[in-house]
C-alpha positions in Angstrom: -54.8 10.1 -20.3 -53.4 7.7 -23.4 -49.5 6.0 -23.4 -49.3 5.2 -26.9 -46.9 3.1 -28.1 -45.6 5.1 -31.2 -43.5 2.7 -32.4 -46.0 0.1 -32.5 -49.0 2.4 -33.9 -45.9 3.1 -36.7 -44.0 0.2 -37.5 -45.1 -3.3 -37.9 -43.2 -6.3 -36.3 -42.6 -8.2 -39.9 -42.1 -7.1 -42.9 -42.5 -9.8 -46.0 -39.9 -10.0 -49.0 -39.8 -12.6 -51.4 -37.0 -13.5 -54.4 -37.5 -15.7 -57.6 -34.8 -15.8 -59.9 -34.8 -18.2 -62.6 -31.5 -19.7 -65.2 -30.5 -21.3 -68.1 -27.0 -22.6 -68.9 -25.6 -24.9 -71.7 -24.3 -24.9 -75.2 -21.2 -26.7 -76.5 -17.3 -26.9 -76.3 -17.3 -23.7 -78.9 -20.0 -21.7 -77.8 -21.5 -21.1 -74.2 -24.8 -19.2 -72.9 -26.2 -18.2 -69.9 -29.7 -16.4 -69.3 -31.5 -15.5 -66.4 -34.6 -13.9 -65.1 -35.1 -12.2 -61.2 -38.3 -10.6 -59.6 -38.0 -8.9 -56.1 -40.3 -7.9 -53.6 -39.8 -5.9 -50.4 -42.6 -4.6 -48.0 -41.4 -1.8 -45.9 -41.9 -2.0 -42.0 -44.3 1.2 -42.0 -47.9 -0.2 -40.8 -50.5 0.5 -43.4 -47.4 2.1 -45.2 -47.0 3.3 -48.5 -43.8 2.1 -49.2 -42.9 -0.9 -51.2 -39.8 -1.8 -53.5 -40.6 -4.3 -56.6 -37.6 -5.1 -59.0 -37.3 -7.2 -62.2 -33.8 -8.5 -63.2 -32.4 -10.3 -66.4 -29.4 -11.4 -67.8 -27.2 -12.7 -70.7 -24.1 -14.1 -71.4 -22.5 -15.8 -74.4 -19.1 -16.7 -75.0 -18.3 -18.2 -78.0 -14.6 -19.5 -79.8 -14.8 -18.1 -83.6 -11.2 -19.7 -84.2 -8.2 -20.9 -82.3 -7.0 -17.7 -81.9 -10.3 -15.7 -81.6 -12.5 -15.2 -78.8 -15.5 -12.9 -78.1 -18.1 -12.9 -75.5 -21.1 -10.8 -74.8 -22.6 -9.7 -72.0 -25.8 -8.0 -71.2 -28.1 -7.4 -68.5 -30.8 -4.9 -67.0 -33.0 -4.4 -64.2 -36.7 -2.3 -63.8 -36.7 -0.7 -59.7 -40.2 0.6 -59.0 -40.0 2.5 -55.3 -42.9 4.0 -54.1 -42.2 6.2 -50.7 -45.0 8.2 -48.4 -44.4 11.7 -49.1 -42.7 12.1 -45.9 -38.8 10.8 -45.8 -37.9 8.4 -43.1 -35.6 11.0 -41.9 -38.9 12.7 -41.1 -41.1 9.8 -40.5 -38.6 8.4 -37.6 -37.5 11.9 -36.1 -41.4 12.1 -35.6 -41.5 8.7 -34.3 -38.7 9.7 -31.5 -40.2 12.4 -30.8 -43.9 12.2 -30.2 -44.9 11.9 -26.5 -47.1 8.5 -25.0 -49.0 11.3 -23.3 -50.2 12.1 -26.8 -52.7 9.4 -29.1 -52.4 8.3 -32.3 -56.1 8.4 -33.0 -59.1 9.9 -31.6 -61.7 6.9 -29.8 -63.7 8.3 -33.0 -61.1 7.1 -35.4 -59.6 10.8 -36.0 -55.7 11.3 -36.5 -54.4 13.3 -33.7 -51.9 16.5 -34.2 -48.9 14.2 -32.9 -46.3 16.1 -31.8 -45.9 19.4 -33.8 -48.6 18.4 -36.6 -46.5 15.6 -37.4 -48.4 12.1 -36.7 -45.8 9.7 -37.8 -48.7 6.8 -37.6 -49.9 9.1 -40.5 -47.2 10.0 -42.3 -46.5 6.9 -43.2 -49.2 6.2 -45.5 -50.3 7.5 -48.8 -52.7 10.2 -47.2 -50.1 13.3 -47.6 -49.0 11.7 -51.2 -46.8 9.4 -52.5 -43.3 10.0 -54.5 -42.9 7.6 -57.0 -39.0 6.5 -58.2 -39.1 3.7 -61.1 -35.3 3.4 -61.9 -34.5 1.4 -65.4 -30.4 0.3 -65.7 -29.0 -1.3 -68.5 -25.6 -3.0 -69.0 -23.5 -4.3 -72.1 -20.2 -5.5 -72.6 -18.5 -6.6 -75.4 -15.5 -8.5 -75.2 -13.2 -9.9 -77.1 -9.1 -11.3 -77.4 -6.8 -12.8 -80.2 -3.8 -14.6 -80.2 -1.3 -12.4 -82.3 0.4 -15.4 -84.8 3.9 -15.1 -85.5 4.8 -14.3 -81.5 4.8 -17.1 -79.0 2.6 -15.3 -75.8 1.5 -11.9 -77.9 -2.1 -11.4 -77.8 -4.7 -8.4 -77.7 -8.0 -8.5 -75.8 -10.3 -5.3 -74.7 -14.0 -4.4 -74.1 -16.4 -2.3 -75.1 -19.1 -1.1 -72.2 -22.3 0.5 -71.7 -24.0 1.2 -68.8 -26.9 3.6 -69.1 -29.5 4.6 -66.1 -32.6 6.2 -66.6 -34.2 7.7 -63.1 -37.7 9.5 -62.6 -39.4 11.0 -59.9 -42.8 11.4 -59.2 -43.9 13.5 -55.9 -47.3 14.3 -55.6 -47.8 16.7 -52.2 -51.0 16.4 -50.9 -52.8 18.3 -48.5 -54.9 16.3 -45.6 -56.4 16.9 -42.3 -55.0 16.3 -38.8 -57.2 17.4 -35.5 -56.8 18.7 -32.2 -59.6 18.2 -29.5 -61.0 21.3 -27.9 -61.8 20.0 -24.6 -63.8 22.9 -23.1 -65.8 22.7 -26.4 -65.9 19.3 -27.3 -65.1 20.3 -30.5 -62.4 18.5 -33.1 -60.6 21.5 -34.9 -59.1 21.0 -38.2 -55.3 21.3 -38.7 -54.1 21.4 -42.6 -50.7 19.7 -43.0 -48.9 18.5 -46.4 -49.3 20.5 -49.7 -48.3 24.0 -49.9 -51.2 26.8 -48.7 -53.3 24.2 -48.5 -53.3 23.1 -51.4 -51.8 19.9 -53.6 -47.9 20.1 -55.4 -46.4 18.3 -58.0 -42.7 17.3 -58.7 -41.0 15.5 -61.5 -37.6 14.8 -62.6 -35.9 12.7 -65.0 -31.9 12.3 -65.0 -30.1 10.0 -67.1 -26.7 8.6 -67.0 -25.0 6.9 -69.4 -21.3 5.6 -68.9 -19.0 4.7 -72.0 -16.0 3.1 -71.7 -13.8 1.3 -74.3 -10.9 -0.6 -73.4 -7.7 -2.4 -75.9 -4.8 -4.2 -74.1 -1.9 -5.8 -76.0 -0.4 -8.5 -73.6 2.8 -10.8 -73.2 3.1 -13.4 -71.3 6.1 -15.6 -71.7 7.6 -18.8 -69.6 11.6 -19.4 -70.1 12.1 -22.9 -68.0 12.2 -21.0 -64.2 11.6 -17.8 -65.7 8.5 -15.6 -66.4 7.4 -12.7 -67.7 3.8 -11.2 -67.9 3.4 -7.5 -69.3 0.8 -5.4 -70.8 -0.1 -2.2 -71.7 -3.6 -0.5 -72.1 -5.4 2.3 -73.3 -9.0 3.1 -71.9 -11.3 5.7 -72.6 -14.4 7.0 -71.1 -17.3 9.1 -71.1 -19.7 10.0 -68.4 -23.2 12.3 -69.1 -25.8 13.5 -66.9 -28.7 15.1 -68.4 -31.0 16.1 -65.7 -34.4 18.2 -65.8 -37.1 19.0 -63.4 -40.6 20.5 -63.1 -42.9 21.8 -60.2 -46.5 22.7 -60.3 -48.7 24.3 -57.5 -52.0 24.9 -56.3 -54.1 21.9 -58.0 -57.4 22.2 -57.3 -58.0 18.6 -57.5 -55.6 15.8 -55.8 -57.3 13.3 -58.6 -55.5 14.9 -61.3 -51.5 14.1 -60.3 -50.4 15.6 -63.7 -48.3 18.7 -64.8 -50.7 19.7 -66.8 -53.3 20.1 -64.2 -51.8 22.7 -61.6 -52.1 26.4 -61.4 -51.8 28.7 -64.3 -50.0 31.9 -62.3 -47.0 32.3 -63.0 -45.2 31.8 -59.7 -47.2 28.1 -59.9 -45.0 27.0 -62.7 -41.1 26.3 -62.3 -38.7 24.0 -64.8 -34.9 23.5 -64.7 -32.4 21.6 -66.2 -28.8 20.7 -66.4 -26.1 18.5 -68.2 -22.6 17.6 -67.3 -19.6 15.5 -69.5 -17.0 13.7 -67.7 -14.7 12.4 -70.6 -11.3 10.2 -68.9 -8.6 8.8 -70.2 -6.2 6.1 -69.0 -2.7 4.9 -70.1 -2.1 2.1 -68.3 1.2 -0.1 -67.8 2.8 -3.4 -66.0 5.7 -5.4 -66.3 6.0 -8.5 -64.1 8.8 -10.9 -63.7 9.0 -14.6 -61.5 11.3 -16.7 -61.4 10.3 -20.7 -59.8 7.1 -18.7 -57.9 9.7 -18.0 -55.4 10.7 -14.4 -56.6 8.3 -11.9 -57.9 9.0 -8.3 -58.8 6.1 -6.3 -60.6 5.7 -2.7 -61.8 3.0 -0.7 -63.2 2.4 2.7 -63.5 -1.6 5.1 -65.0 -1.6 7.8 -66.4 -4.9 9.4 -65.8 -6.3 12.7 -67.5 -9.8 13.9 -66.3 -11.9 16.7 -67.6 -12.6 18.0 -64.0 -9.2 19.5 -64.4 -8.1 22.6 -66.5 -5.8 22.0 -69.5 -2.1 21.6 -68.5 -3.2 19.6 -65.5 -5.5 17.2 -66.3 -3.3 14.2 -66.3 -1.8 12.5 -63.0 0.7 10.2 -62.9 0.7 7.1 -60.5 3.4 4.9 -60.4 3.7 1.2 -58.3 6.1 -1.7 -57.4 5.4 -4.8 -55.5 7.6 -7.6 -54.6 7.3 -10.7 -53.3 9.3 -13.8 -51.9 8.0 -17.3 -51.2 10.7 -18.3 -48.6 8.6 -21.9 -48.4 10.2 -22.7 -52.1 13.9 -21.9 -50.4 15.5 -25.6 -49.2 17.4 -24.3 -46.4 13.8 -23.4 -45.1 12.1 -26.7 -46.3 14.4 -28.9 -45.1 14.2 -27.8 -41.9 11.3 -25.9 -40.8 8.6 -29.0 -41.4 5.2 -27.0 -39.8 5.1 -24.6 -42.2 3.5 -25.9 -45.5 3.7 -22.4 -47.5 4.8 -18.8 -46.5 5.4 -15.8 -48.9 6.9 -12.3 -47.8 5.3 -9.2 -50.3 5.8 -5.8 -50.1 4.5 -3.0 -52.3 4.2 0.9 -52.5 2.3 2.8 -54.9 0.5 6.4 -56.0 -3.3 6.6 -56.7 -5.3 9.5 -58.1 -8.8 10.6 -57.5 -10.7 12.9 -59.7 -14.2 12.5 -57.3 -14.8 16.2 -57.1 -17.4 18.7 -57.8 -17.0 19.5 -61.3 -16.1 23.3 -63.1 -13.5 24.1 -60.0 -11.1 25.7 -62.5 -13.9 28.3 -63.8 -15.4 31.3 -61.9 -19.2 29.9 -60.7 -22.0 32.2 -61.7 -25.6 31.3 -61.1 -29.0 33.1 -62.5 -30.2 34.0 -59.7 -30.5 36.8 -56.9 -29.2 40.1 -57.8 -26.2 40.6 -59.8 -22.4 40.9 -58.8 -20.6 44.1 -59.2 -17.4 43.6 -61.7 -15.3 45.6 -63.8 -16.0 46.2 -67.0 -13.6 44.7 -69.6 -11.6 47.5 -71.5 -12.8 50.4 -69.5 -12.4 49.3 -66.2 -15.6 51.1 -65.1 -17.3 49.4 -62.4 -20.5 47.6 -63.8 -23.4 46.1 -61.7 -24.3 42.2 -63.8 -27.5 42.2 -63.4 -29.4 38.6 -62.6 -26.0 36.6 -62.5 -24.6 36.2 -59.6 -20.7 34.8 -58.3 -21.1 31.7 -55.9 -17.2 30.5 -56.3 -14.4 31.9 -57.3 -12.3 29.7 -59.9 -9.2 27.8 -58.8 -7.4 27.5 -62.0 -4.8 24.4 -60.7 -7.1 22.4 -59.2 -5.7 19.0 -59.3 -5.8 15.3 -58.5 -6.2 13.7 -54.8 -3.3 11.7 -54.1 -2.8 8.8 -51.9 1.2 6.9 -51.9 0.7 3.6 -50.4 2.9 1.2 -48.7 1.8 -2.3 -47.6 4.3 -5.0 -46.2 2.7 -8.8 -45.8 3.1 -12.4 -45.2 0.8 -15.1 -46.5 1.1 -18.7 -44.5 -0.1 -21.8 -44.8 0.9 -24.1 -41.3 0.1 -27.2 -39.8 -1.5 -28.1 -43.4 -4.9 -26.5 -42.2 -4.2 -23.1 -40.7 -3.7 -20.0 -43.1 -2.4 -16.9 -42.0 -2.6 -13.3 -43.7 -1.1 -10.1 -42.1 -0.3 -7.1 -43.5 0.7 -3.5 -42.2 -0.2 -0.6 -44.3 0.5 2.8 -44.3 -1.2 5.3 -46.4 -0.7 9.4 -46.7 -3.0 11.0 -48.5 -2.3 14.5 -49.9 -3.9 17.3 -51.9 -6.9 16.3 -50.8 -9.8 19.3 -51.6 -10.7 21.7 -49.1 -12.2 25.3 -48.2 -9.8 27.7 -46.4 -12.3 29.2 -45.0 -11.1 29.1 -41.1 -7.9 31.2 -42.0 -9.1 33.5 -44.1 -10.7 37.0 -42.1 -14.1 37.7 -42.6 -13.8 40.8 -43.6 -12.4 39.5 -46.5 -15.6 39.1 -48.1 -15.6 36.2 -49.7 -15.6 34.1 -46.3 -19.2 32.5 -44.8 -18.2 29.6 -42.7 -21.8 29.3 -41.5 -24.0 28.9 -44.5 -28.0 29.6 -43.8 -29.9 26.4 -42.6 -32.4 27.6 -44.9 -30.6 28.2 -48.2 -27.8 26.0 -48.9 -27.3 28.1 -51.6 -25.1 30.5 -49.7 -21.7 29.0 -49.7 -18.3 30.7 -49.5 -17.2 32.0 -52.6 -13.8 30.8 -51.6 -12.8 28.0 -53.7 -11.4 24.7 -52.9 -7.6 23.6 -52.8 -5.6 20.8 -53.1 -3.9 21.3 -49.2 -5.4 18.6 -47.3 -3.4 16.3 -45.7 -4.2 13.0 -43.8 -2.1 10.0 -42.4 -3.7 6.6 -41.9 -1.5 3.3 -40.7 -2.8 0.0 -39.2 -2.8 -3.8 -39.8 -4.7 -6.0 -40.9 -4.8 -9.8 -40.4 -6.8 -13.1 -40.9 -6.3 -16.3 -39.0 -8.6 -19.6 -40.8 -8.7 -23.3 -39.6 -10.5 -26.1 -42.1 -11.0 -29.2 -41.1 -11.7 -32.0 -43.9 -13.0 -35.5 -42.9 -15.2 -38.3 -44.6 -18.7 -36.7 -43.3 -17.9 -33.9 -41.0 -16.3 -30.7 -42.3 -15.7 -27.5 -40.2 -13.9 -24.5 -40.4 -13.2 -21.0 -38.4 -11.5 -17.9 -39.7 -11.2 -14.3 -37.9 -10.7 -11.2 -39.2 -9.5 -7.9 -37.6 -8.1 -4.5 -38.6 -6.7 -1.4 -36.7 -6.7 1.4 -38.8 -5.7 4.8 -37.0 -5.9 8.1 -39.0 -4.0 11.4 -38.0 -4.8 14.6 -39.7 -1.7 16.2 -40.9 -2.8 19.8 -42.7 -6.5 21.2 -42.3 -7.2 24.6 -42.2 -7.5 25.9 -39.2 -8.2 29.2 -37.4 -5.3 31.1 -36.2 -5.1 31.6 -32.5 -6.7 27.6 -31.9 -5.6 26.4 -28.9 -3.2 23.8 -29.2 -5.4 20.9 -27.7 -8.1 22.6 -29.9 -6.8 21.8 -33.0 -7.8 18.9 -35.3 -4.5 18.9 -36.7 -3.1 15.7 -35.5 -6.3 14.2 -34.2 -8.2 11.2 -35.9 -11.0 11.7 -38.3 -14.1 12.5 -36.7 -13.2 13.8 -33.7 -15.5 15.7 -31.1 -14.5 19.0 -29.6 -16.5 18.9 -26.2 -16.6 19.8 -22.6 -15.5 17.3 -20.5 -18.4 16.1 -17.8 -17.4 15.4 -14.2 -20.5 14.4 -13.0 -23.8 16.0 -11.6 -24.0 19.4 -9.6 -25.8 17.2 -6.1 -26.4 20.1 -3.7 -25.9 23.9 -3.6 -22.5 23.6 -1.8 -21.1 21.8 -5.1 -22.4 24.4 -7.4 -20.9 27.4 -5.6 -17.7 25.1 -4.4 -16.7 25.0 -8.4 -16.8 27.0 -11.5 -20.1 27.2 -13.6 -21.2 28.3 -16.5 -23.8 31.1 -16.4 -27.4 30.0 -15.5 -26.5 26.6 -13.9 -28.5 24.8 -11.4 -28.0 21.9 -9.3 -29.0 18.6 -11.3 -27.1 20.5 -14.2 -23.6 18.9 -15.2 -20.1 19.9 -14.1 -17.7 21.1 -16.6 -14.1 20.3 -16.0 -12.1 23.6 -15.7 -9.5 22.1 -18.1 -7.2 25.6 -18.7 -7.8 26.7 -14.7 -9.0 30.0 -15.3 -11.6 29.4 -12.8 -14.0 30.5 -15.9 -16.1 27.7 -17.5 -16.3 28.8 -21.4 -14.7 27.6 -24.7 -11.2 27.6 -24.0 -12.3 24.3 -21.6 -13.8 21.9 -24.4 -11.1 19.0 -25.5 -10.9 16.6 -28.6 -12.4 13.3 -27.9 -10.0 10.3 -28.4 -12.2 8.7 -30.7 -14.3 10.0 -33.3 -17.2 7.6 -35.2 -14.6 5.8 -37.1 -14.1 2.9 -35.5 -10.4 2.1 -35.6 -11.2 -1.3 -34.9 -13.3 -4.0 -36.7 -13.4 -7.4 -37.0 -15.5 -10.4 -38.4 -15.5 -14.4 -37.3 -17.4 -16.5 -39.7 -17.7 -20.4 -38.9 -19.0 -22.9 -41.5 -19.5 -26.9 -40.6 -21.4 -29.3 -43.3 -22.5 -33.0 -41.5 -23.3 -35.0 -45.0 -25.9 -33.4 -46.4 -26.2 -30.6 -43.8 -24.4 -27.2 -43.7 -24.2 -23.7 -41.2 -22.7 -20.9 -41.8 -22.6 -18.2 -39.0 -21.0 -14.4 -39.4 -20.0 -12.4 -37.2 -18.7 -8.5 -37.1 -18.2 -6.0 -34.4 -16.3 -2.7 -34.2 -14.0 -1.2 -31.0 -12.6 2.2 -30.3 -14.8 4.6 -31.6 -17.8 7.0 -30.5 -20.6 8.6 -31.3 -22.0 11.5 -30.3 -26.0 11.5 -29.6 -28.0 13.9 -27.7 -31.9 13.2 -28.4 -34.6 15.6 -28.9 -36.1 16.0 -25.6 -38.4 18.5 -23.7 -40.9 20.9 -25.0 -40.0 19.6 -28.6 -39.9 15.8 -28.0 -39.7 12.8 -26.1 -37.0 11.2 -23.8 -35.4 8.3 -24.0 -36.4 6.0 -20.9 -33.2 5.6 -19.9 -32.7 9.4 -18.9 -36.3 10.0 -18.0 -36.2 7.0 -15.8 -32.7 7.6 -14.2 -33.4 12.2 -14.3 -31.6 13.9 -11.0 -34.6 15.5 -9.3 -35.5 16.3 -5.7 -36.9 12.7 -5.1 -33.9 11.1 -6.6 -30.9 13.0 -5.9 -28.7 9.7 -7.1 -29.9 10.1 -10.8 -27.4 9.5 -13.2 -28.9 11.6 -15.8 -28.6 15.8 -15.5 -32.1 17.1 -14.6 -34.9 17.4 -17.4 -35.1 21.1 -19.1 -37.6 22.7 -21.4 -35.4 21.8 -24.5 -32.3 19.4 -24.9 -30.7 21.0 -27.6 -30.0 24.8 -25.7 -29.4 22.8 -22.3 -26.7 24.2 -19.9 -26.4 19.9 -19.6 -27.1 20.2 -23.2 -26.6 21.5 -26.7 -25.7 24.7 -25.4 -22.3 23.1 -24.2 -21.6 20.0 -25.9 -20.0 18.0 -23.5 -18.8 13.8 -23.8 -21.3 12.8 -21.3 -23.6 12.6 -24.8 -20.9 10.7 -26.0 -21.4 7.1 -26.0 -18.9 4.3 -26.7 -20.5 2.4 -29.5 -18.2 -0.5 -30.0 -20.5 -3.9 -30.5 -20.6 -7.2 -31.2 -23.3 -8.6 -33.8 -24.5 -11.9 -35.1 -24.7 -10.5 -38.6 -25.7 -13.6 -40.9 -26.5 -16.9 -40.3 -27.9 -20.0 -42.9 -28.6 -23.4 -42.6 -29.4 -25.5 -45.8 -30.2 -29.2 -46.2 -28.7 -30.9 -50.1 -31.5 -33.4 -51.5 -29.6 -36.7 -52.2 -28.9 -36.8 -56.3 -30.1 -40.6 -56.8 -33.1 -39.7 -55.2 -33.8 -36.7 -57.4 -32.7 -37.9 -60.6 -36.3 -40.0 -60.5 -38.2 -36.6 -61.0 -35.1 -35.0 -63.6 -34.1 -33.1 -60.9 -30.4 -32.2 -60.8 -30.3 -30.9 -57.5 -32.3 -29.4 -54.9 -30.9 -27.2 -51.6 -33.4 -25.8 -48.9 -32.0 -23.1 -47.0 -33.1 -20.7 -44.1 -30.8 -17.6 -42.7 -31.3 -14.4 -40.9 -29.5 -11.3 -40.5 -28.9 -9.2 -37.3 -29.9 -11.9 -35.2 -28.6 -10.0 -32.0 -26.1 -6.8 -31.0 -24.1 -6.6 -27.8 -23.1 -3.4 -26.9 -23.4 -0.7 -24.0 -25.8 1.4 -26.1 -28.9 0.5 -25.2 -31.0 3.3 -27.1 -30.4 3.3 -30.8 -27.9 1.1 -33.3 -24.7 1.8 -32.6 -23.5 1.9 -36.2 -25.9 4.4 -36.8 -24.2 8.2 -37.2 -27.6 10.6 -36.7 -26.4 12.9 -33.8 -30.0 13.1 -32.9 -29.9 8.9 -32.6 -33.1 9.5 -35.4 -32.5 6.5 -38.7 -33.8 4.3 -40.4 -33.1 1.3 -38.6 -31.3 -2.6 -39.4 -33.8 -4.8 -39.4 -33.9 -8.8 -39.0 -34.0 -10.5 -41.6 -35.4 -14.1 -42.0 -35.7 -15.6 -45.4 -36.8 -19.2 -46.4 -35.9 -20.8 -49.8 -34.8 -23.3 -52.4 -32.6 -23.9 -55.4 -33.7 -26.0 -57.6 -31.5 -26.9 -60.7 -33.5 -29.3 -63.7 
C-alpha cells in the first residue's frame, strides 16, 4: 500500500527568484534626472508547475528650475507583469493537497497519474496538463508637477500636479481535458477518467479589463514667519475620474487543444458567450488647512475637506469632514527644561477629526436590473395595470439616500526623547465609525418577498433585493506605543525599537433578528467573533454520556457540549459568542540593528495575540486527517485520546461541522522572525581604483521561524478549513554596485 507524501509530490523545497535593477542619476543644480530599469523573476513552489512570474519595470524622473520662481518635474514609470498559472487555482490545489490520502499514490508504477481525491490529483493540477491561465498586465503612471512663487506677496505660492494612471489587464484561460486513471485490480485494467474542460472538450475564456485614473490638483499656499510666529495655510481643489472598461468572451467545444484561439471553438449558439461593462467614477474635493506655530512650542491646526462622489445621488454627493490638531512642546518651557534635565524633548499632541469613505458598490441609488432571467412583475405607468416585463429582472431595490460612511477619530499622544538615546511615542485613539453600509436582512421577515439571507452557493447572482443602508456602527479604541534606543560609537553602533498596538473593536449596531438571545448577539461584541457551542471535553464512557444532556445521535468519543442555559437540552440556545475573533487585538514588533565597521545586520520580529481562528479540516471520506487528530483521536483502544472520534465526514459530524464548537477554535497568537539581513560595505578607497564608488553585498531571509501553539497551519491564515497558499521562507543573496 502506498505511503504518499503529497506535499513532497506536489511542492518543491526550493523555488528560485532573482531581481536586477540599474539606475542612473545626475544633472546640474537646475536640472536633475533619474532613470532606472529593473527585472524580476519568481518561480512558484509547484513541482513541475506551470506557474511563473516575470516583471519588467522602468522609472524616469526629471526636475528643473525654469526660473527662480518656477519649478517643474515630470515622473514616468511603468511595468510589464507576465503571470502564468495552472488552470487550477491555488485554493483548489492546496485543498487537494490537504485532502489527498497517503494510502493513494500520485502515480502508478507505470507512470500514469491516479485519480487522487475525488478526481483531483494535485501533482497533476500544478502542471500545464489541464491548460494554463495567462495574465499579462501593463501598468503606466505619469505625473507632471509644478510650483510657482507668486511675486509681490512674500510666502504666497501655487503648486499642483496632473497625473495619469493606466492599467491594462488581459486574461486568457485555456482549460483542456486530460486523463487520470483508476486501476481495476480484478481485471488489471487502468480505466480512463477524463477531467477538466467541459464535456471532455477544451474551453477558452478571455477578458480585457482596462482601468484609467486621471487626477488634477491645484493648491494655493501661504507660509510666513513673524519672529517666533509662523503661519502655514493652503486651499486646494482636486478632481479625479476613474474609469473601468471590461469585456470578456468564452468559447466551448474545441475539437483541438493545439489552437487556443476564440475563432477555433464550437460553432453552435450555445458554444459562444460574450459580455462587457463599463463604470465611471468622477470625484471632487475641496481641501483647506491653516496652522499656527509659536516658537515650535504651541501648534494648532485646522483642516476642512468637502468631498464629492458620483457614487451618491444628486443632493447627497458631498460629505464634509473637519479636523483639528493641537500640540504643546513642553520641553521648550523654561520651567520644565530647568528642572527635568533627563528629558531632552517632550511633545504632547491631540487631534480630532472626521473621515469619509465612498468605497461602496456603484449605482445603489438606482433600482438595479439584470437582462437575464424570466422577467419581473411591474405596474404599467399611467394605467396602473400589472404587466410582466420579459428578460429583465429586478435584482436590487434602490436606496436614493445612500451616503458616505463616516469615521470620527480622537488621538492623544506624546513624543519624547530622553537620556539622549531613548525615544518614546505613545498614542491613545478612539474611533467611532458610523453610517456603515449594511443590508437589513435579519430583521425583515422572509414573507416580505424582498429578503434572501441565504444565497444559493451555486448561483451567487441570487442576492437580497433589500438595499444597503447607512445603519452600521462600530467603535474601536486602544493604544499604540513604540520605544527605541540607539547607541552610536566609533566603530560599533546598535539600536533596538519595539512597537505594540492594542485595539479593541465593539459592534454598536448591526441588523439582527428580533428575538436573538442577548448572549448570542453580535452587538456589543468585537468584530469577527464566532457563535459556537462550548466543548467541555469528550464523553469517555456510556455513564458519562447518559448522565449529561447531549444531542441526538451522540456516542461515546463525541464532544460534550455545555448546557449553557440549563434547560436540560442541547440546542441552538446553548451557543455563545467567543471572546476573540480572527482580528488580533494585539500586534507587536521588535526591530534590532547593529553595525561594526563595514558590517551591518538588522532583524525584524513580529507577532500577534488575543486572537482566535476556527479551523475544522475536511476529513473522513472527503479528505485526510491532520496527524494531530489521527494520532490522538479517541478510540476503544485509546480512551485517553485528546481529540474526538473520527467519523465519515467531519463537516457534518456531531463533533464537527454539525455543531460548530470551540474545540476547533485555536489560539492564533504567534511570534515570528519576519526578516533578517546581513550586509558588508566595501572600502571606498579600495573600490576607487577600479572605478566603483560603492559596493555592498548582502544576504536576507524572510519567515525563518515561527513560535505558536498552532502546529497544523499558518496562524496568520484565515481559512476555516486551513487550506491556503502558505507563506514562504525566502532567502536572498544580492549586491548593490554604484559607479
